[in-house]
N, C-alpha and C positions, 0 to 999 in steps of 0.2 A: 186372147191376148188382152192384157190390161192396158187401159188408156192411161195417159199421164194423170188425168183427174182421178181415176180409180186408185192409183198409187198414192197420190197426194192425200186423198181422203182416208185411205187405210193407214198410212204412216204418220198422219198429222204433220206433214211438211208443207211449206209454202212454195209457191212457184219460184219465188226469189231465192229460197234456200237451194232448191233443185238447180236453178240457173247457176249459182255459185259452184255447186258440185260439178256441173257439166263443164263450166269454164276451167276449173282446176284439173279435171281429168281429160279435157279436150274431146268430149263426146257429146252427142246430141242430148237435148233435154229429156227425151223419152227414155233413152238408155240410162241417164243419170237418175231419173225417177225410180226406175226399176232397181238399180244398184242401191240407191239410198234406202229404198223400201226394205231391202234385206238387211242392210247395215244397221238401221235404226232399231232393229229388234234385239240387239245385244249391247251390253255396256262397251265392249271393245269396238263395235261398229260406231256407236255414238261418239266415242273418243276419237276414232279415225276421222269421222265427218267433221268434228270440231277442229281437228288439226288441219284438215283441208281448208276450212274457212279462215283459220288464223294464218295459214300460209298465204292465202290471197290478200289478207290485210297487209302482211309484210311485203309481199311483192308490189302491191300498189303504192305503199309508202316509199319503197326503195326507188321506184321510178317517178316519184313526185306527184302521183295522182291522189291528192288528199281526199277528194270527193269519193273516189272509188274505195279508198281505204276506210273512210268513215262509214260508207254504206255497208261494206263487208263486215266491219266491226259490229255494227248494230244488228245485222242479220245473225251474226255469230252469237251475240248476247241473247237474242230472242230464242235461237235454237237451244242454247244451253239452259235457258229458263224453262223451255218447253220439254226438254229431254235431260233432266238432271241425272248425273251419274251417282250410283250408290257409293257410300264412303266405306 
């Protein structure tokens, strides 16, 4: 069984990115790391993960949590920079 660290190292994801995915999906970080590890391997998966993160930005902004919205936005920007989609 892969550890969270194994997944993070293999997929080039950060703990913070995995935590956002876990929050969005309502699953433990270990499960989110494994799911994200698979998704990040395809353009469609990267797009889906990006949408998850943007959804969390929107949710935080809607409930007035500007700090959480900004944190999620920055993580999303870093994720997109690290995992660019082909045009």
